[in-house]
C-alpha positions in Angstrom: 27.0 -67.0 26.5 29.5 -66.8 23.5 33.3 -67.0 24.1 33.7 -63.3 23.8 30.3 -61.8 24.9 30.6 -60.4 28.4 28.1 -58.3 30.1 28.6 -54.5 30.1 30.3 -53.2 33.1 28.7 -50.2 34.7 30.8 -47.0 35.2 32.7 -47.3 38.6 34.1 -44.2 40.0 35.6 -46.1 42.9 37.5 -48.7 41.2 40.8 -47.4 43.2 39.3 -48.4 46.5 39.8 -52.3 45.1 43.6 -51.8 45.8 43.6 -53.7 49.1 47.0 -52.6 50.2 47.1 -49.4 48.0 48.5 -46.3 49.9 45.4 -44.2 48.9 42.9 -46.9 49.6 44.6 -47.6 52.9 44.5 -44.0 53.9 41.0 -43.5 52.8 39.8 -46.6 55.2 42.0 -45.5 58.0 40.6 -41.9 58.0 36.8 -43.1 57.7 37.4 -45.6 60.4 38.8 -42.8 62.6 35.9 -40.5 61.8 33.6 -43.3 62.9 35.5 -44.2 66.0 35.4 -40.4 67.1 31.7 -40.1 66.1 30.6 -42.8 68.5 33.1 -42.5 71.4 31.7 -41.6 74.8 31.2 -42.9 78.3 28.2 -45.1 77.4 30.0 -46.8 74.5 33.3 -47.2 76.7 31.3 -48.9 79.6 29.7 -51.1 77.0 32.9 -52.2 75.6 34.5 -52.7 79.0 31.4 -54.8 80.0 31.7 -56.9 76.6 35.3 -57.5 77.2 34.7 -58.7 80.7 32.0 -61.1 79.5 34.2 -62.6 76.6 37.3 -62.7 79.0 35.2 -64.3 81.8 37.6 -66.8 83.7 34.6 -68.7 84.6 33.1 -68.9 81.1 31.9 -72.3 79.5 34.9 -74.4 78.1 33.6 -76.5 75.1 36.8 -78.7 74.2 37.3 -81.0 71.4 38.0 -84.7 72.3 41.0 -86.7 71.0 41.3 -90.4 72.8 41.3 -89.7 76.6 42.3 -86.0 76.1 40.2 -82.9 75.9 41.8 -79.8 74.1 41.0 -76.2 74.3 42.0 -72.9 73.3 41.9 -70.4 76.3 41.9 -66.7 75.8 42.1 -64.1 78.5 43.2 -60.6 79.3 46.6 -62.0 79.7 46.4 -64.1 76.9 44.4 -62.5 74.1 45.7 -64.8 71.3 45.4 -67.8 73.6 46.8 -70.8 75.3 46.3 -74.0 73.4 46.0 -76.7 76.3 44.7 -80.0 77.2 43.3 -81.9 80.3 42.2 -85.6 80.8 38.7 -86.4 79.9 38.1 -87.9 83.2 39.2 -84.8 85.0 37.1 -82.5 82.5 34.1 -84.8 83.1 34.3 -84.6 86.7 34.6 -80.6 86.5 38.2 -80.7 87.8 40.2 -80.2 84.8 44.1 -79.7 85.1 45.2 -77.8 82.3 48.5 -78.6 80.5 49.7 -75.7 78.2 50.9 -76.8 74.9 51.4 -73.5 73.2 51.2 -70.0 74.3 50.3 -68.2 71.0 51.1 -64.7 72.4 54.6 -65.7 73.4 55.0 -67.3 69.9 54.2 -64.2 68.4 56.6 -62.0 70.5 59.1 -64.3 69.8 58.6 -64.5 66.0 57.5 -60.7 65.5 54.1 -62.0 64.1 50.7 -61.5 66.0 49.7 -65.0 65.4 46.1 -66.3 65.6 45.5 -69.9 66.3 43.4 -71.3 63.7 43.2 -75.0 64.9 45.0 -78.2 64.9 44.8 -81.5 63.0 45.5 -84.6 65.2 47.6 -87.2 64.0 46.8 -91.0 64.2 46.1 -92.4 67.8 49.5 -93.1 69.5 51.7 -90.6 67.1 51.7 -87.9 69.6 51.7 -85.4 66.7 49.4 -82.8 65.6 49.3 -80.0 62.7 48.9 -76.7 64.1 47.4 -73.8 61.9 48.4 -70.2 62.6 47.0 -67.1 60.8 49.3 -64.1 60.5 46.2 -61.7 60.5 43.0 -63.7 61.2 42.4 -64.5 57.5 41.8 -67.9 55.9 45.2 -68.5 54.8 47.3 -70.1 57.6 50.9 -71.6 57.9 51.0 -75.2 58.9 53.6 -76.5 61.4 54.1 -80.1 63.0 53.8 -80.2 66.7 55.1 -82.8 69.0 52.4 -83.1 71.6 54.4 -85.0 74.2 57.5 -82.6 74.0 55.0 -79.6 73.7 57.1 -78.0 71.0 57.3 -77.8 67.1 59.0 -80.6 65.4 62.6 -79.6 64.2 63.7 -83.2 62.5 62.2 -83.4 59.3 59.0 -81.6 60.3 55.9 -81.1 57.9 55.5 -77.5 57.4 53.9 -75.3 54.8 53.9 -71.4 54.5 50.6 -69.4 54.7 48.2 -70.4 52.1 44.5 -71.9 51.8 45.6 -75.4 52.6 43.6 -78.6 53.2 45.6 -81.3 55.2 45.1 -84.5 56.9 46.9 -87.5 58.4 47.0 -90.7 56.4 49.6 -92.1 58.9 52.5 -90.8 61.0 54.7 -90.1 58.3 52.1 -89.4 55.2 49.8 -86.5 54.9 46.9 -86.0 52.2 47.6 -82.3 51.3 45.6 -79.9 49.0 47.7 -76.6 48.6 48.6 -74.0 46.0 52.4 -74.2 47.3 55.2 -76.0 45.7 53.5 -76.1 42.4 50.2 -77.1 43.5 48.3 -74.3 41.6 45.0 -72.6 42.4 41.6 -72.1 40.8 39.8 -69.0 40.1 38.4 -69.0 43.6 41.8 -69.1 45.0 41.6 -72.7 46.4 44.0 -75.5 45.7 43.6 -77.1 42.3 45.1 -80.6 43.2 45.6 -83.0 46.2 48.7 -85.1 46.6 50.2 -87.6 49.2 53.2 -86.0 51.1 55.7 -88.3 52.7 57.9 -87.3 55.5 61.6 -86.4 54.2 60.4 -86.0 50.5 59.6 -82.8 48.5 56.0 -82.0 48.3 56.6 -80.6 44.8 57.8 -84.2 43.8 54.5 -85.8 44.8 52.4 -86.8 41.8 48.6 -85.3 42.2 45.9 -87.9 43.0 43.2 -85.8 41.6 43.4 -82.7 39.7 40.6 -80.0 39.1 40.3 -77.3 36.6 40.5 -73.6 37.0 36.7 -73.1 37.0 36.4 -75.5 40.0 36.0 -73.9 43.4 38.8 -76.0 44.4 40.1 -79.4 45.7 39.8 -80.5 49.2 41.1 -83.5 51.2 40.3 -85.3 54.3 40.7 -88.8 55.9 38.3 -91.0 57.8 40.0 -93.2 60.5 37.2 -95.4 61.7 38.5 -98.6 63.1 42.1 -97.1 63.0 42.2 -97.5 59.2 42.7 -94.5 57.3 40.6 -94.1 54.1 41.6 -90.9 52.3 39.0 -88.7 50.4 39.6 -86.3 47.8 36.7 -83.8 46.9 36.7 -81.7 43.7 34.3 -78.9 44.3 32.9 -77.9 40.8 30.9 -75.1 42.4 29.5 -74.3 45.9 27.2 -77.2 45.6 28.2 -79.8 43.0 31.2 -81.9 43.7 32.7 -85.2 43.2 34.4 -87.4 46.0 37.1 -90.0 45.3 38.3 -92.5 47.8 42.1 -93.3 47.6 43.8 -96.3 48.8 47.3 -95.6 47.0 46.3 -96.8 43.5 44.0 -95.1 41.3 41.1 -93.0 43.1 37.7 -94.5 43.1 34.6 -92.3 42.3 31.8 -92.3 44.8 29.0 -92.5 42.3 26.2 -90.2 43.8 24.5 -87.2 42.4 27.1 -84.1 42.5 24.8 -82.1 44.4 24.4 -84.6 47.0 26.5 -84.5 50.5 28.7 -87.6 51.2 30.3 -89.0 54.3 32.3 -92.1 54.6 32.5 -93.9 57.9 34.7 -97.0 57.8 33.0 -99.3 55.3 29.7 -97.3 55.3 28.9 -94.4 53.4 26.0 -91.9 54.2 24.4 -89.9 51.3 22.1 -86.9 51.9 20.0 -85.7 48.7 19.8 -82.1 47.7 17.4 -82.9 44.8 15.5 -86.1 44.3 17.6 -89.1 43.3 15.9 -92.0 41.6 17.5 -95.5 42.3 16.0 -98.3 40.5 12.2 -97.7 41.1 12.7 -95.7 44.0 12.8 -91.9 44.2 14.3 -90.4 47.3 13.0 -86.9 48.2 15.2 -83.8 48.7 16.8 -83.8 52.1 16.8 -87.7 52.3 19.7 -89.3 54.3 20.6 -92.6 53.0 23.2 -95.2 54.4 24.8 -98.4 53.0 28.1 -100.1 52.2 30.7 -97.9 50.7 31.2 -100.4 47.8 27.5 -99.9 46.7 28.6 -96.4 45.5 31.9 -97.2 44.3 31.4 -100.5 42.7 27.5 -100.8 42.4 24.6 -98.6 41.5 23.4 -97.5 44.9 20.7 -100.1 45.1 21.9 -101.1 48.9 21.4 -97.9 50.1 18.6 -97.6 52.9 16.7 -94.7 54.3 18.1 -93.4 57.6 16.1 -90.3 57.5 13.3 -89.0 55.4 12.1 -85.1 55.9 8.4 -84.1 56.8 6.7 -80.8 56.3 8.3 -79.2 59.4 11.3 -81.6 60.0 14.3 -81.7 58.0 17.8 -83.0 58.6 20.5 -80.5 59.7 23.7 -82.5 60.1 24.7 -85.9 61.4 27.6 -87.0 63.5 29.2 -90.5 63.8 30.3 -92.0 67.2 32.0 -95.4 67.1 28.7 -97.6 66.5 26.1 -94.9 66.3 24.7 -92.4 63.8 23.5 -89.2 65.6 21.1 -87.1 63.6 20.5 -83.4 64.4 16.8 -82.5 63.2 15.3 -79.4 62.7 11.7 -79.5 63.6 10.1 -75.9 63.1 13.7 -74.5 63.3 14.3 -76.0 66.8 16.6 -78.9 67.4 16.1 -82.6 68.4 18.8 -85.3 68.5 18.2 -88.9 67.5 20.6 -91.7 67.9 20.6 -94.4 65.3 21.8 -98.0 65.1 23.3 -98.0 61.6 22.4 -101.7 61.1 18.6 -101.8 62.3 18.2 -98.0 61.5 16.1 -98.0 64.8 16.6 -94.8 66.5 15.9 -93.1 70.0 15.4 -89.4 70.7 18.2 -88.0 73.1 16.1 -86.1 75.8 18.4 -83.3 77.2 16.2 -82.6 80.2 16.0 -78.9 79.2 12.0 -78.3 79.6 10.1 -76.1 77.3 10.4 -72.6 78.7 12.6 -71.7 76.0 13.1 -72.0 72.2 16.3 -74.2 72.0 19.0 -75.6 69.5 21.5 -78.3 70.2 24.9 -79.1 68.4 27.1 -81.8 68.8 30.5 -80.5 70.4 32.7 -83.4 70.0 32.9 -87.1 69.7 35.7 -89.4 69.1 34.2 -91.9 66.3 37.4 -94.0 66.6 37.2 -94.4 70.5 33.6 -95.1 71.6 29.9 -93.9 71.7 30.3 -91.1 74.3 28.9 -87.8 72.9 29.4 -84.4 74.1 26.5 -81.7 73.3 26.0 -77.9 73.5 22.4 -76.8 73.9 21.4 -73.4 74.4 18.3 -71.2 74.0 17.5 -67.6 73.5 17.3 -67.1 77.2 19.1 -70.0 78.4 23.0 -69.8 78.5 24.9 -72.8 76.4 24.9 -76.0 78.6 27.7 -78.8 78.1 26.5 -82.4 78.5 28.0 -85.8 78.2 25.9 -88.5 77.0 27.3 -92.0 77.8 25.8 -95.2 76.1 23.1 -96.3 78.2 23.1 -93.4 80.6 21.1 -90.2 80.9 22.6 -86.8 79.8 24.6 -85.5 82.5 25.5 -81.7 82.6 29.2 -81.0 82.6 29.1 -77.2 82.9 26.9 -74.1 82.2 27.8 -70.6 81.1 27.0 -67.9 83.4 24.2 -65.7 82.4 25.4 -62.6 80.6 22.4 -60.4 81.0 19.3 -60.1 83.1 16.6 -62.4 81.3 14.0 -61.6 83.9 10.9 -60.4 82.3 11.8 -61.5 78.7 10.1 -64.0 76.6 11.1 -65.9 73.5 8.4 -66.7 70.7 8.1 -68.0 67.3 5.9 -66.0 64.7 5.2 -66.0 61.0 4.9 -63.6 58.3 3.6 -63.7 54.9 6.0 -63.0 52.1 5.2 -61.2 48.8 4.3 -64.7 47.0 2.2 -65.9 50.1 4.9 -68.2 51.5 4.8 -68.4 55.5 8.3 -67.4 56.8 9.1 -68.0 60.5 10.8 -65.8 62.8 12.1 -65.7 66.3 11.2 -62.9 68.7 12.9 -62.1 72.0 11.7 -59.2 74.0 10.0 -58.0 77.1 6.9 -60.1 78.2 5.0 -56.9 79.3 4.9 -54.1 76.7 3.8 -50.6 76.3 3.9 -49.1 72.9 6.2 -49.7 70.2 9.8 -50.8 70.8 13.2 -50.7 69.0 14.0 -53.7 67.1 17.2 -55.4 65.9 16.9 -57.8 63.2 19.3 -60.4 61.9 19.2 -62.6 58.6 21.3 -64.5 56.5 19.4 -66.6 53.8 21.9 -68.1 52.0 24.2 -71.3 51.2 21.4 -73.7 53.1 22.7 -72.0 56.4 19.9 -72.4 59.3 19.8 -69.6 61.8 18.6 -71.5 65.0 17.8 -70.3 68.6 21.3 -69.1 70.1 22.0 -67.6 73.2 22.7 -63.8 72.5 26.0 -63.4 74.5 26.4 -60.0 73.1 23.1 -58.8 72.1 21.7 -59.7 75.5 23.7 -57.3 77.4 23.8 -54.5 74.8 20.2 -54.6 73.4 17.6 -56.7 75.1 18.8 -55.8 78.6 17.3 -52.1 77.5 14.0 -53.4 77.3 14.2 -53.8 73.3 13.2 -56.6 70.8 15.6 -59.0 69.1 14.2 -60.8 65.8 16.0 -63.7 63.9 14.3 -64.0 60.6 14.3 -67.8 58.9 14.1 -66.7 55.2 14.3 -68.8 52.3 18.1 -69.1 51.0 18.9 -70.5 54.4 18.7 -74.4 55.4 15.7 -74.1 58.1 13.5 -76.3 56.0 15.9 -78.3 54.1 17.5 -78.1 50.5 14.3 -76.9 49.1 14.2 -73.8 51.3 17.7 -72.9 50.1 16.9 -73.9 46.3 13.6 -71.5 46.3 16.0 -68.3 46.8 18.9 -69.2 44.5 20.0 -67.1 41.7 17.1 -65.8 39.8 14.9 -66.3 42.9 17.2 -64.3 45.0 14.7 -61.6 45.5 12.6 -64.0 47.6 15.0 -64.1 50.4 14.7 -60.1 50.3 10.9 -60.4 50.1 11.1 -62.7 53.1 12.9 -60.5 55.3 11.0 -57.4 54.4 8.1 -59.1 55.1 9.0 -60.0 58.6 10.0 -56.3 59.1 6.5 -55.3 58.2 4.7 -57.9 60.2 6.6 -56.4 63.2 5.0 -53.2 62.3 1.7 -54.6 61.5 1.5 -56.4 65.1 2.4 -53.1 66.8 5.8 -54.3 67.9 7.6 -51.5 66.4 7.5 -48.8 63.6 9.8 -48.7 60.6 12.1 -45.7 61.9 12.9 -47.8 65.0 13.7 -51.2 63.1 17.4 -51.9 62.4 19.0 -54.9 60.7 22.5 -56.3 60.9 23.8 -58.9 58.8 27.2 -60.3 57.9 28.8 -61.7 54.7 25.9 -63.1 52.8 23.7 -61.4 55.4 25.8 -58.3 54.5 24.4 -58.6 51.1 20.9 -59.0 52.6 21.0 -55.9 54.6 22.6 -54.1 51.8 19.5 -54.8 49.7 17.3 -53.8 52.8 19.2 -50.5 52.3 18.8 -50.0 48.7 15.4 -51.7 47.7 13.6 -51.4 51.2 14.8 -48.1 52.7 11.2 -47.0 54.1 11.1 -50.0 56.3 14.2 -49.7 58.4 15.8 -47.0 60.4 19.3 -48.1 60.5 21.5 -50.9 58.9 24.7 -52.5 60.0 26.3 -54.2 57.1 29.3 -56.4 58.1 32.1 -58.0 55.8 29.6 -57.9 52.9 29.2 -58.8 49.1 27.7 -55.7 47.6 29.3 -55.2 44.2 27.4 -58.0 42.4 29.0 -57.2 39.1 32.6 -57.5 40.3 32.1 -60.1 43.1 33.5 -62.9 41.1 36.8 -61.2 40.5 37.3 -60.2 44.2 39.1 -62.5 46.9 37.0 -65.8 46.9 34.0 -64.6 44.9 34.2 -66.8 42.1 33.5 -69.8 44.3 29.7 -68.5 44.7 28.6 -68.3 41.3 26.3 -71.2 41.9 24.6 -69.2 44.6 24.3 -65.9 42.8 24.9 -66.3 39.2 27.6 -65.1 37.1 27.6 -61.5 36.4 29.9 -61.7 33.3 27.1 -63.7 31.3 24.7 -61.2 30.0 21.6 -63.1 30.6 22.8 -63.9 34.2 23.7 -60.3 34.8 20.1 -59.1 33.9 19.0 -60.6 37.3 22.2 -60.6 39.2 21.8 -56.8 38.9 18.5 -56.6 40.5 20.1 -57.5 43.8 23.5 -55.6 43.4 23.1 -52.9 46.2 26.1 -50.9 45.1 24.5 -50.5 41.4 21.0 -50.0 43.1 22.0 -46.7 44.9 19.8 -43.9 43.7 21.2 -40.2 44.1 18.7 -38.1 45.9 16.7 -41.1 47.4 16.2 -41.0 51.1 18.3 -43.9 52.7 18.5 -45.2 56.3 21.6 -44.3 58.4 24.1 -47.2 58.0 27.3 -48.6 59.7 29.4 -50.9 57.2 32.5 -52.7 58.5 35.0 -54.9 57.1 38.7 -56.0 57.8 41.8 -55.5 55.6 42.8 -58.9 56.3 39.6 -60.5 55.1 40.8 -62.8 52.3 37.5 -64.5 51.7 35.0 -61.4 50.8 37.6 -58.8 51.0 37.1 -55.0 52.2 36.8 -53.6 48.9 33.1 -54.0 48.2 32.3 -52.4 51.7 34.7 -49.3 50.8 33.0 -48.8 47.8 29.6 -48.9 49.0 30.5 -46.6 51.7 32.3 -44.2 49.5 29.3 -44.1 47.0 26.8 -43.4 49.3 28.6 -40.6 50.8 29.3 -39.2 47.4 26.0 -39.6 45.8 23.4 -39.2 48.4 22.8 -37.3 51.6 22.3 -40.7 53.8 24.3 -40.8 57.0 26.8 -43.5 56.4 29.8 -44.6 58.7 32.6 -47.1 57.9 35.0 -49.1 60.0 38.0 -51.1 58.7 40.4 -52.8 61.3 43.5 -54.2 59.8 43.2 -57.8 61.4 40.3 -59.9 61.9 39.8 -61.8 58.7 36.3 -62.7 57.8 35.3 -62.4 61.2 35.8 -58.8 61.4 37.5 -59.1 64.9 40.4 -61.3 66.0 40.2 -61.4 69.9 37.9 -60.6 72.7 39.1 -56.8 73.1 38.5 -56.2 69.1 35.1 -58.1 69.4 34.0 -56.0 72.3 35.1 -52.8 70.5 33.3 -53.8 67.3 29.9 -54.5 68.9 30.2 -51.3 71.2 30.4 -49.3 68.4 27.7 -50.9 66.5 25.4 -50.4 69.7 26.5 -46.9 70.0 25.3 -46.6 66.3 22.0 -48.2 67.0 21.7 -46.1 70.3 21.8 -43.0 68.4 19.5 -44.0 65.4 16.6 -46.4 66.1 16.9 -46.4 69.9 17.1 -42.7 70.3 13.7 -42.2 71.7 14.1 -44.9 74.4 
């Protein structure tokens, strides 16, 4: 593309809705929201909202804490504390099932005191023995947070030369008790076109952050600069990352002098653990005479990629046709791999010296389809591992795995719905290009005739959809004798990097063909009919279902589109959209707009065409995708077609769309009231 050539921009009568806080736009959103809430009010919806609120605030629900040394930390929300109590207990007491919780911070009380409805957004714990943490608080549920230093022993914010930052998208980590590694736009830090920090600095207590020289600085076209610190063995190793786009980055080790580049392919994933480094390839990497395939995990001395040519790296995991590496976790002396095998999880514990491994048997049997994830581990403490396992019909179970011992169940969630008579299965559809695409189907074991189906999908950013317990979909949908489907389409990470790369940019259509193929397979198998199939997607999944609405309207009876991308001509200019060019393409480039426009739902609306009913929702405080694309899509559908379209936009909630149990329950009660009236009306 020449310096002055830009793709033409289609006429847009709804640009005024892009003024997020504009009076007219806010009034429009409030009016549409009120209409939607009124349209789906009623006793059935109210009863479901109450039930879901009770489930989400269940005083006996499973607690999955984070571990720091001998203490376990948790944010507890209930009816009396909707924003939460940040609390802790001893590891021994929690493991014994007898925790005695010490409240560190009452977030609701803080909000009342300061006149800001704070949402707790996490805490970064200081070095062992420091007694400090950096607490993140969001004023509206968005990604931008304030940072405040907290004294864990005194249970209050530090008021003597504290570390503190105003609301911004900030990356921050402890180097030592009096030094932080900080990437922020504040105090002259600056931002990229994507709205993330453009530099990282070392901030010493009592000094001005503005006076700290940058360690590494990116350029405006980068996604951003990010920072973290590895603390293996009690030694701090600061790492600064320049993300050039969503999938290409450079990582630098900083020890106080000139930063040292970790010399690996820019599309590889890097993790430092003490004097070791792990590298997962995204595309094949040739080292010497050996080419390591996409999805290979390599391990070796850190110096082999900072001072050498990588020749000392060894293979810790190699993918197969069905098994790929999802993620990995370090304990003190072990490397734990989470492997997806036909989109189900298994854990393998490796000795990083010998690379011999053993499968971790969680003892859950094979009566369900399962996934497992590492909940917490303290890699500077010991080899103890805390794992959460769950299935479509099996509530989440928290297990602790001590070295040399069998996994032990610490606690289980109570079931949120009656799963008797239900079965979870895996099926395969054939996409337009002949690719076999798996999907999970949960529904009644005994069936008569066709049933309403709710489909879920994502298909982007190498994010895999694995078996999850349907805490909300269970009581709201499955318990009514209906079918729930999760489609493992290309663009995701269900079969490693290549599954993702297959639907990137100009090949995006493959993700949408896959999802439509699953819907059609459900019809071909006699599970349902098109008018009884609904789909729900969020964020990139919102873009997915937006394309189902506009490109495959005859295959669906209803669409639920949450916090979505939809205007792919202007997405790079809205919120953090510029950070996703590597995934979708650059619409300003005339050549790339030619393929981007083929999956831009906002521009695919055809006046006079029949479209399924839709419910579109966003949050005014979403500073990642923003509400404006959802607003414009709803407005255009209503203005140019006869389609039934409903719109919801709460003020709070950020990219999650809801900020606490009550608002989450309210959102999903409305969604299911909409589904009841559309695809499930003939139940």
